[in-house]
N, C-alpha and C positions, 0 to 999 in steps of 0.2 A: 418602815414601811409595813404594813398589814397588808399582808396576802393572805386573798380572796379566794374558797375551795370553790373550784366548780362547780358542784353544787347546784351553788348560787346562782352561775351565770345557767345552769339546768333547768331552773325553778325560773331564774326571769322568762327565760323562751316560754316555760309551759303558762305559766299568768299572764302571759301575751294574748300570747294564740292566735301568735305570729309562724310568718313562715318563712326564710329567710336567707338568702345566701351568704357564705359565703365577709363579704364584702359588708352584706348590713348586718351580718350579723356584728362583725368586729366595730358596725360599727354604732350598734346598740349597746355597747356594752360600754361600749370609753364614754357616751353616754349617758350609762346608768353610774360609773365605778370609779371615769375617770382616766384619762388616756395616759396617766404613768401607774395606771394598777397591777400589779403586779397577784398572782394566782399560782395556785396550787391546786394539787388534785391527791388521793392515795398512796399514787404512786411516785410523783412528778409534784418538782418546787419551779420559783421565780422565776416564772413562764411569761411572755406580753398576752393580750390577744389572741393575738391571733395563732402567739402558739399553743395557745392551750384550744382555740379553735382548729388549729391541725390536729393536736393530742384524742380533741373529742371525736374527731372525724373517723380517725384509727382504730378504734378502740367503738364504730359502732354506734354510738352517743346519739345518731341524725339516724330519721326516720325521712327516703326522698322523696319528697310530695313535686305538684305536679313543676309547680316550679320554680325550686331551692328542694329547705328539707325543711325540719318541725321534730319537735323528741317526744318523748312519752313520760309519762311519772315507771312506766319497769326498766328505760332505760337508767334509771335514779340510783346504784351502791345504797343499802340503808345501815353503811358498817359508821 
């Protein structure tokens, strides 16, 4: 099974221009990448969509907004 980098999820968020809650982001990830997709980052691997969202939140990749959170290009590492 192919693993999808967390950067792809952050880029998806940027492209959509939407605000998310944890639940709505997981739903959007499932729609875009599939319910059984696995994810990795520069420092973690084999995560579900829910685990990835928790991981990204813990690392400050989301920006709080009125009704949830969004992200910004500056939150995506470029290495």
